[in-house]
A tleap script that builds the chain and sets N, CA, C and O, in Angstrom:
source leaprc.protein.ff14SB
mol = sequence {
  NMET TYR PRO GLN GLY ARG HIE PRO ALA PRO
  HIE GLN PRO GLY GLN PRO GLY PHE LYS PHE
  THR VAL ALA GLU SER CYS ASP ARG ILE LYS
  ASP GLU PHE GLN PHE LEU GLN ALA GLN TYR
  HIE SER LEU LYS VAL GLU TYR ASP LYS LEU
  ALA ASN GLU LYS THR GLU MET GLN ARG HIE
  TYR VAL MET TYR TYR GLU MET SER TYR GLY
  LEU ASN ILE GLU MET HIE LYS GLN PRO SER
  SER GLU LEU PRO VAL THR CYS THR THR ASN
  ASP SER MET CYS VAL ILE ILE ASN ARG ILE
  HIE CASN
}
set mol.1.N position { 0.809 -1.186 0.000 }
set mol.1.CA position { 0.000 0.000 0.000 }
set mol.1.C position { 0.858 1.257 0.000 }
set mol.1.O position { 0.587 2.187 -0.760 }
set mol.2.N position { 1.909 1.301 0.857 }
set mol.2.CA position { 2.820 2.445 0.873 }
set mol.2.C position { 4.024 2.149 -0.004 }
set mol.2.O position { 4.427 0.994 -0.143 }
set mol.3.N position { 4.599 3.185 -0.596 }
set mol.3.CA position { 5.828 2.951 -1.377 }
set mol.3.C position { 6.956 2.489 -0.471 }
set mol.3.O position { 6.992 2.842 0.707 }
set mol.4.N position { 7.856 1.719 -1.001 }
set mol.4.CA position { 8.942 1.129 -0.218 }
set mol.4.C position { 9.842 2.171 0.427 }
set mol.4.O position { 10.241 1.968 1.574 }
set mol.5.N position { 10.183 3.256 -0.219 }
set mol.5.CA position { 11.138 4.239 0.299 }
set mol.5.C position { 10.535 5.222 1.288 }
set mol.5.O position { 11.251 6.073 1.815 }
set mol.6.N position { 9.258 5.129 1.550 }
set mol.6.CA position { 8.603 6.138 2.392 }
set mol.6.C position { 8.963 5.982 3.863 }
set mol.6.O position { 9.200 6.997 4.518 }
set mol.7.N position { 9.018 4.802 4.414 }
set mol.7.CA position { 9.328 4.576 5.819 }
set mol.7.C position { 10.730 3.999 5.925 }
set mol.7.O position { 11.050 3.022 5.247 }
set mol.8.N position { 11.589 4.603 6.785 }
set mol.8.CA position { 12.946 4.069 6.917 }
set mol.8.C position { 12.934 2.714 7.600 }
set mol.8.O position { 12.045 2.389 8.387 }
set mol.9.N position { 13.918 1.967 7.280 }
set mol.9.CA position { 14.051 0.641 7.887 }
set mol.9.C position { 14.464 0.806 9.339 }
set mol.9.O position { 15.034 1.835 9.702 }
set mol.10.N position { 14.187 -0.187 10.176 }
set mol.10.CA position { 14.618 -0.099 11.574 }
set mol.10.C position { 16.126 0.041 11.658 }
set mol.10.O position { 16.865 -0.413 10.785 }
set mol.11.N position { 16.558 0.678 12.728 }
set mol.11.CA position { 17.986 0.952 12.930 }
set mol.11.C position { 18.764 -0.340 13.137 }
set mol.11.O position { 18.386 -1.197 13.936 }
set mol.12.N position { 19.847 -0.452 12.404 }
set mol.12.CA position { 20.767 -1.573 12.568 }
set mol.12.C position { 22.035 -1.021 13.215 }
set mol.12.O position { 22.628 -0.092 12.666 }
set mol.13.N position { 22.481 -1.556 14.368 }
set mol.13.CA position { 23.687 -1.042 15.011 }
set mol.13.C position { 24.876 -1.064 14.061 }
set mol.13.O position { 25.083 -2.024 13.318 }
set mol.14.N position { 25.655 0.022 14.101 }
set mol.14.CA position { 26.847 0.120 13.275 }
set mol.14.C position { 26.546 0.540 11.847 }
set mol.14.O position { 27.466 0.640 11.035 }
set mol.15.N position { 25.311 0.783 11.525 }
set mol.15.CA position { 24.941 1.158 10.161 }
set mol.15.C position { 25.196 2.661 9.981 }
set mol.15.O position { 24.793 3.447 10.839 }
set mol.16.N position { 25.851 3.082 8.893 }
set mol.16.CA position { 26.022 4.512 8.655 }
set mol.16.C position { 24.667 5.157 8.399 }
set mol.16.O position { 23.717 4.476 8.011 }
set mol.17.N position { 24.571 6.470 8.614 }
set mol.17.CA position { 23.293 7.148 8.471 }
set mol.17.C position { 22.377 6.795 9.627 }
set mol.17.O position { 21.186 6.547 9.436 }
set mol.18.N position { 22.936 6.775 10.823 }
set mol.18.CA position { 22.235 6.379 12.049 }
set mol.18.C position { 20.962 7.196 12.242 }
set mol.18.O position { 21.000 8.425 12.181 }
set mol.19.N position { 19.856 6.536 12.470 }
set mol.19.CA position { 18.564 7.173 12.747 }
set mol.19.C position { 18.147 6.778 14.157 }
set mol.19.O position { 18.332 5.637 14.580 }
set mol.20.N position { 17.586 7.732 14.869 }
set mol.20.CA position { 17.098 7.444 16.213 }
set mol.20.C position { 15.765 6.723 16.139 }
set mol.20.O position { 14.921 7.015 15.292 }
set mol.21.N position { 15.602 5.786 17.035 }
set mol.21.CA position { 14.308 5.122 17.131 }
set mol.21.C position { 13.401 5.991 17.998 }
set mol.21.O position { 13.858 6.951 18.620 }
set mol.22.N position { 12.146 5.658 18.035 }
set mol.22.CA position { 11.188 6.409 18.842 }
set mol.22.C position { 11.581 6.342 20.315 }
set mol.22.O position { 11.525 7.352 21.015 }
set mol.23.N position { 11.973 5.181 20.784 }
set mol.23.CA position { 12.354 5.020 22.194 }
set mol.23.C position { 13.590 5.850 22.519 }
set mol.23.O position { 13.644 6.504 23.560 }
set mol.24.N position { 14.585 5.827 21.628 }
set mol.24.CA position { 15.791 6.634 21.846 }
set mol.24.C position { 15.465 8.119 21.843 }
set mol.24.O position { 15.983 8.871 22.669 }
set mol.25.N position { 14.611 8.548 20.920 }
set mol.25.CA position { 14.211 9.958 20.859 }
set mol.25.C position { 13.472 10.366 22.127 }
set mol.25.O position { 13.702 11.450 22.662 }
set mol.26.N position { 12.586 9.499 22.606 }
set mol.26.CA position { 11.858 9.784 23.842 }
set mol.26.C position { 12.818 9.881 25.029 }
set mol.26.O position { 12.660 10.748 25.890 }
set mol.27.N position { 13.806 8.997 25.073 }
set mol.27.CA position { 14.796 9.043 26.153 }
set mol.27.C position { 15.594 10.341 26.112 }
set mol.27.O position { 15.834 10.962 27.148 }
set mol.28.N position { 15.999 10.744 24.919 }
set mol.28.CA position { 16.749 12.007 24.787 }
set mol.28.C position { 15.891 13.196 25.211 }
set mol.28.O position { 16.372 14.092 25.905 }
set mol.29.N position { 14.630 13.207 24.800 }
set mol.29.CA position { 13.718 14.286 25.175 }
set mol.29.C position { 13.502 14.288 26.686 }
set mol.29.O position { 13.462 15.348 27.311 }
set mol.30.N position { 13.362 13.093 27.273 }
set mol.30.CA position { 13.174 12.977 28.720 }
set mol.30.C position { 14.395 13.512 29.456 }
set mol.30.O position { 14.257 14.263 30.422 }
set mol.31.N position { 15.608 13.127 29.002 }
set mol.31.CA position { 16.836 13.611 29.632 }
set mol.31.C position { 16.954 15.130 29.531 }
set mol.31.O position { 17.309 15.798 30.502 }
set mol.32.N position { 16.653 15.665 28.355 }
set mol.32.CA position { 16.738 17.109 28.167 }
set mol.32.C position { 15.703 17.828 29.040 }
set mol.32.O position { 15.989 18.879 29.614 }
set mol.33.N position { 14.510 17.256 29.134 }
set mol.33.CA position { 13.462 17.839 29.967 }
set mol.33.C position { 13.885 17.847 31.438 }
set mol.33.O position { 13.674 18.838 32.138 }
set mol.34.N position { 14.484 16.743 31.912 }
set mol.34.CA position { 14.948 16.680 33.296 }
set mol.34.C position { 16.053 17.701 33.548 }
set mol.34.O position { 16.095 18.321 34.611 }
set mol.35.N position { 16.944 17.877 32.577 }
set mol.35.CA position { 17.996 18.884 32.698 }
set mol.35.C position { 17.388 20.283 32.800 }
set mol.35.O position { 17.804 21.090 33.632 }
set mol.36.N position { 16.397 20.563 31.947 }
set mol.36.CA position { 15.748 21.878 31.979 }
set mol.36.C position { 14.984 22.088 33.283 }
set mol.36.O position { 14.954 23.199 33.813 }
set mol.37.N position { 14.369 21.027 33.802 }
set mol.37.CA position { 13.685 21.140 35.090 }
set mol.37.C position { 14.669 21.464 36.204 }
set mol.37.O position { 14.389 22.310 37.053 }
set mol.38.N position { 15.814 20.799 36.208 }
set mol.38.CA position { 16.839 21.055 37.227 }
set mol.38.C position { 17.361 22.487 37.110 }
set mol.38.O position { 17.562 23.169 38.115 }
set mol.39.N position { 17.576 22.930 35.884 }
set mol.39.CA position { 18.042 24.302 35.672 }
set mol.39.C position { 16.980 25.299 36.126 }
set mol.39.O position { 17.308 26.303 36.759 }
set mol.40.N position { 15.723 25.038 35.812 }
set mol.40.CA position { 14.620 25.896 36.238 }
set mol.40.C position { 14.562 25.966 37.761 }
set mol.40.O position { 14.406 27.043 38.335 }
set mol.41.N position { 14.688 24.804 38.413 }
set mol.41.CA position { 14.643 24.778 39.875 }
set mol.41.C position { 15.788 25.595 40.468 }
set mol.41.O position { 15.590 26.352 41.418 }
set mol.42.N position { 16.973 25.440 39.910 }
set mol.42.CA position { 18.134 26.189 40.385 }
set mol.42.C position { 17.915 27.696 40.229 }
set mol.42.O position { 18.200 28.469 41.144 }
set mol.43.N position { 17.413 28.103 39.076 }
set mol.43.CA position { 17.155 29.527 38.838 }
set mol.43.C position { 16.035 30.049 39.734 }
set mol.43.O position { 16.086 31.195 40.180 }
set mol.44.N position { 15.036 29.232 39.999 }
set mol.44.CA position { 13.937 29.649 40.869 }
set mol.44.C position { 14.430 29.846 42.293 }
set mol.44.O position { 14.030 30.801 42.959 }
set mol.45.N position { 15.294 28.958 42.770 }
set mol.45.CA position { 15.860 29.098 44.110 }
set mol.45.C position { 16.672 30.388 44.194 }
set mol.45.O position { 16.565 31.135 45.166 }
set mol.46.N position { 17.479 30.641 43.174 }
set mol.46.CA position { 18.283 31.870 43.154 }
set mol.46.C position { 17.384 33.108 43.105 }
set mol.46.O position { 17.652 34.100 43.783 }
set mol.47.N position { 16.320 33.047 42.306 }
set mol.47.CA position { 15.379 34.163 42.212 }
set mol.47.C position { 14.711 34.422 43.563 }
set mol.47.O position { 14.602 35.572 43.989 }
set mol.48.N position { 14.266 33.365 44.234 }
set mol.48.CA position { 13.628 33.520 45.540 }
set mol.48.C position { 14.589 34.134 46.552 }
set mol.48.O position { 14.204 34.984 47.355 }
set mol.49.N position { 15.844 33.692 46.503 }
set mol.49.CA position { 16.857 34.238 47.408 }
set mol.49.C position { 17.053 35.730 47.147 }
set mol.49.O position { 17.118 36.523 48.087 }
set mol.50.N position { 17.147 36.111 45.883 }
set mol.50.CA position { 17.329 37.522 45.545 }
set mol.50.C position { 16.088 38.346 45.876 }
set mol.50.O position { 16.207 39.496 46.298 }
set mol.51.N position { 14.907 37.778 45.694 }
set mol.51.CA position { 13.677 38.489 46.030 }
set mol.51.C position { 13.604 38.744 47.535 }
set mol.51.O position { 13.197 39.824 47.963 }
set mol.52.N position { 14.000 37.744 48.342 }
set mol.52.CA position { 14.025 37.929 49.794 }
set mol.52.C position { 15.048 38.981 50.196 }
set mol.52.O position { 14.796 39.798 51.081 }
set mol.53.N position { 16.200 38.954 49.541 }
set mol.53.CA position { 17.238 39.943 49.832 }
set mol.53.C position { 16.756 41.346 49.461 }
set mol.53.O position { 17.015 42.306 50.187 }
set mol.54.N position { 16.065 41.460 48.345 }
set mol.54.CA position { 15.518 42.754 47.924 }
set mol.54.C position { 14.515 43.276 48.948 }
set mol.54.O position { 14.537 44.454 49.307 }
set mol.55.N position { 13.636 42.392 49.413 }
set mol.55.CA position { 12.647 42.790 50.419 }
set mol.55.C position { 13.333 43.265 51.694 }
set mol.55.O position { 12.935 44.266 52.289 }
set mol.56.N position { 14.359 42.541 52.104 }
set mol.56.CA position { 15.106 42.918 53.304 }
set mol.56.C position { 15.802 44.266 53.118 }
set mol.56.O position { 15.814 45.090 54.033 }
set mol.57.N position { 16.375 44.489 51.951 }
set mol.57.CA position { 17.036 45.770 51.672 }
set mol.57.C position { 16.021 46.915 51.669 }
set mol.57.O position { 16.312 48.001 52.171 }
set mol.58.N position { 14.844 46.680 51.112 }
set mol.58.CA position { 13.811 47.711 51.120 }
set mol.58.C position { 13.366 48.013 52.546 }
set mol.58.O position { 13.123 49.168 52.894 }
set mol.59.N position { 13.261 46.977 53.368 }
set mol.59.CA position { 12.896 47.166 54.773 }
set mol.59.C position { 13.944 48.016 55.487 }
set mol.59.O position { 13.597 48.919 56.247 }
set mol.60.N position { 15.212 47.735 55.248 }
set mol.60.CA position { 16.293 48.516 55.860 }
set mol.60.C position { 16.258 49.953 55.359 }
set mol.60.O position { 16.447 50.887 56.139 }
set mol.61.N position { 16.016 50.138 54.063 }
set mol.61.CA position { 15.953 51.482 53.501 }
set mol.61.C position { 14.856 52.290 54.179 }
set mol.61.O position { 15.072 53.443 54.553 }
set mol.62.N position { 13.685 51.690 54.337 }
set mol.62.CA position { 12.576 52.407 54.980 }
set mol.62.C position { 12.931 52.735 56.425 }
set mol.62.O position { 12.653 53.837 56.899 }
set mol.63.N position { 13.545 51.783 57.125 }
set mol.63.CA position { 13.928 52.015 58.518 }
set mol.63.C position { 14.921 53.183 58.618 }
set mol.63.O position { 14.750 54.070 59.454 }
set mol.64.N position { 15.953 53.182 57.771 }
set mol.64.CA position { 16.935 54.263 57.808 }
set mol.64.C position { 16.321 55.591 57.374 }
set mol.64.O position { 16.661 56.642 57.917 }
set mol.65.N position { 15.432 55.544 56.412 }
set mol.65.CA position { 14.764 56.774 55.974 }
set mol.65.C position { 13.939 57.356 57.120 }
set mol.65.O position { 13.998 58.558 57.381 }
set mol.66.N position { 13.172 56.507 57.803 }
set mol.66.CA position { 12.365 56.987 58.926 }
set mol.66.C position { 13.243 57.551 60.039 }
set mol.66.O position { 12.926 58.588 60.621 }
set mol.67.N position { 14.359 56.859 60.337 }
set mol.67.CA position { 15.272 57.365 61.373 }
set mol.67.C position { 15.856 58.709 60.965 }
set mol.67.O position { 15.922 59.632 61.777 }
set mol.68.N position { 16.277 58.822 59.723 }
set mol.68.CA position { 16.852 60.072 59.223 }
set mol.68.C position { 15.830 61.194 59.252 }
set mol.68.O position { 16.141 62.318 59.646 }
set mol.69.N position { 14.623 60.889 58.837 }
set mol.69.CA position { 13.561 61.896 58.830 }
set mol.69.C position { 13.250 62.352 60.254 }
set mol.69.O position { 13.101 63.546 60.511 }
set mol.70.N position { 13.154 61.397 61.173 }
set mol.70.CA position { 12.886 61.744 62.577 }
set mol.70.C position { 13.998 62.582 63.174 }
set mol.70.O position { 13.728 63.540 63.897 }
set mol.71.N position { 15.241 62.241 62.886 }
set mol.71.CA position { 16.379 63.006 63.384 }
set mol.71.C position { 16.371 64.413 62.802 }
set mol.71.O position { 16.641 65.384 63.508 }
set mol.72.N position { 16.064 64.517 61.528 }
set mol.72.CA position { 16.007 65.823 60.878 }
set mol.72.C position { 14.920 66.692 61.514 }
set mol.72.O position { 15.135 67.880 61.756 }
set mol.73.N position { 13.769 66.107 61.782 }
set mol.73.CA position { 12.677 66.850 62.428 }
set mol.73.C position { 13.108 67.328 63.813 }
set mol.73.O position { 12.882 68.485 64.168 }
set mol.74.N position { 13.730 66.443 64.597 }
set mol.74.CA position { 14.178 66.819 65.946 }
set mol.74.C position { 15.240 67.906 65.898 }
set mol.74.O position { 15.251 68.803 66.740 }
set mol.75.N position { 16.127 67.831 64.924 }
set mol.75.CA position { 17.172 68.853 64.812 }
set mol.75.C position { 16.574 70.206 64.463 }
set mol.75.O position { 17.072 71.234 64.920 }
set mol.76.N position { 15.526 70.225 63.669 }
set mol.76.CA position { 14.909 71.501 63.290 }
set mol.76.C position { 13.979 72.044 64.366 }
set mol.76.O position { 13.626 73.223 64.339 }
set mol.77.N position { 13.581 71.207 65.307 }
set mol.77.CA position { 12.732 71.679 66.399 }
set mol.77.C position { 13.510 72.597 67.334 }
set mol.77.O position { 12.950 73.553 67.872 }
set mol.78.N position { 14.793 72.315 67.530 }
set mol.78.CA position { 15.608 73.071 68.479 }
set mol.78.C position { 16.496 74.051 67.726 }
set mol.78.O position { 17.130 73.685 66.736 }
set mol.79.N position { 16.543 75.304 68.196 }
set mol.79.CA position { 17.480 76.250 67.574 }
set mol.79.C position { 18.923 75.792 67.797 }
set mol.79.O position { 19.226 75.171 68.815 }
set mol.80.N position { 19.784 76.087 66.878 }
set mol.80.CA position { 21.159 75.604 66.971 }
set mol.80.C position { 21.903 76.196 68.158 }
set mol.80.O position { 22.882 75.606 68.615 }
set mol.81.N position { 21.466 77.360 68.679 }
set mol.81.CA position { 22.156 77.963 69.826 }
set mol.81.C position { 21.921 77.171 71.103 }
set mol.81.O position { 22.689 77.308 72.055 }
set mol.82.N position { 20.873 76.340 71.148 }
set mol.82.CA position { 20.603 75.553 72.343 }
set mol.82.C position { 21.421 74.281 72.415 }
set mol.82.O position { 21.477 73.657 73.474 }
set mol.83.N position { 22.060 73.872 71.326 }
set mol.83.CA position { 22.831 72.647 71.328 }
set mol.83.C position { 24.234 72.914 71.847 }
set mol.83.O position { 25.010 73.594 71.175 }
set mol.84.N position { 24.583 72.403 73.015 }
set mol.84.CA position { 25.934 72.636 73.535 }
set mol.84.C position { 26.970 71.863 72.724 }
set mol.84.O position { 26.721 70.728 72.318 }
set mol.85.N position { 28.087 72.451 72.497 }
set mol.85.CA position { 29.177 71.837 71.753 }
set mol.85.C position { 30.339 71.627 72.714 }
set mol.85.O position { 30.787 72.567 73.371 }
set mol.86.N position { 30.818 70.407 72.793 }
set mol.86.CA position { 31.949 70.083 73.648 }
set mol.86.C position { 33.119 69.728 72.754 }
set mol.86.O position { 32.997 68.850 71.900 }
set mol.87.N position { 34.244 70.387 72.931 }
set mol.87.CA position { 35.429 70.115 72.121 }
set mol.87.C position { 36.517 69.561 73.013 }
set mol.87.O position { 36.615 69.920 74.186 }
set mol.88.N position { 37.335 68.684 72.453 }
set mol.88.CA position { 38.471 68.164 73.200 }
set mol.88.C position { 39.533 69.247 73.276 }
set mol.88.O position { 39.459 70.253 72.570 }
set mol.89.N position { 40.509 69.040 74.125 }
set mol.89.CA position { 41.528 70.071 74.331 }
set mol.89.C position { 42.351 70.330 73.075 }
set mol.89.O position { 42.810 71.456 72.885 }
set mol.90.N position { 42.553 69.364 72.231 }
set mol.90.CA position { 43.345 69.593 71.031 }
set mol.90.C position { 42.470 69.982 69.838 }
set mol.90.O position { 42.976 70.080 68.720 }
set mol.91.N position { 41.170 70.204 70.050 }
set mol.91.CA position { 40.224 70.652 69.022 }
set mol.91.C position { 40.135 69.699 67.827 }
set mol.91.O position { 39.734 70.114 66.740 }
set mol.92.N position { 40.496 68.453 68.011 }
set mol.92.CA position { 40.430 67.520 66.883 }
set mol.92.C position { 39.062 66.872 66.741 }
set mol.92.O position { 38.712 66.368 65.674 }
set mol.93.N position { 38.282 66.887 67.835 }
set mol.93.CA position { 36.995 66.218 67.759 }
set mol.93.C position { 35.950 67.031 68.508 }
set mol.93.O position { 36.126 67.355 69.683 }
set mol.94.N position { 34.875 67.353 67.830 }
set mol.94.CA position { 33.769 68.050 68.479 }
set mol.94.C position { 32.581 67.105 68.542 }
set mol.94.O position { 32.276 66.396 67.583 }
set mol.95.N position { 31.927 67.109 69.674 }
set mol.95.CA position { 30.775 66.237 69.870 }
set mol.95.C position { 29.565 67.116 70.171 }
set mol.95.O position { 29.594 67.936 71.089 }
set mol.96.N position { 28.526 66.940 69.407 }
set mol.96.CA position { 27.297 67.675 69.665 }
set mol.96.C position { 26.421 66.803 70.544 }
set mol.96.O position { 26.071 65.680 70.184 }
set mol.97.N position { 26.074 67.341 71.705 }
set mol.97.CA position { 25.254 66.580 72.631 }
set mol.97.C position { 23.800 66.988 72.388 }
set mol.97.O position { 23.441 68.159 72.509 }
set mol.98.N position { 23.010 66.042 72.058 }
set mol.98.CA position { 21.610 66.297 71.752 }
set mol.98.C position { 20.812 66.288 73.056 }
set mol.98.O position { 20.937 65.360 73.855 }
set mol.99.N position { 20.002 67.307 73.270 }
set mol.99.CA position { 19.233 67.415 74.515 }
set mol.99.C position { 18.070 66.427 74.565 }
set mol.99.O position { 17.399 66.321 75.591 }
set mol.100.N position { 17.825 65.713 73.486 }
set mol.100.CA position { 16.745 64.734 73.488 }
set mol.100.C position { 17.037 63.640 74.508 }
set mol.100.O position { 16.122 63.140 75.163 }
set mol.101.N position { 18.309 63.266 74.645 }
set mol.101.CA position { 18.685 62.179 75.530 }
set mol.101.C position { 18.824 62.638 76.976 }
set mol.101.O position { 18.933 61.792 77.865 }
set mol.102.N position { 18.824 63.924 77.246 }
set mol.102.CA position { 18.967 64.442 78.627 }
set mol.102.C position { 17.659 64.484 79.346 }
set mol.102.O position { 17.605 64.891 80.507 }
savepdb mol mol.pdb
quit
């Protein structure tokens, strides 16, 4: 019913012009799929780690921003003449003592 040359003959080991059988092709596809799954899993783990790190960095940024904003507000509440300045004897280091802690 079908012409002779239409379907290739089954694979003979050692024959030139090697053709994969259906089972061999399925095995290769399965192996490649498993490799891609492993790579996907590895990338997903790395992505989750970076996403958590990003969230943590954003949390720290907000915390530092709030602290900076609060400090700025407190500094502007008090006139600069009210802040005592203490200098060491060699004038190398000046420390501003904030009255908030007193």
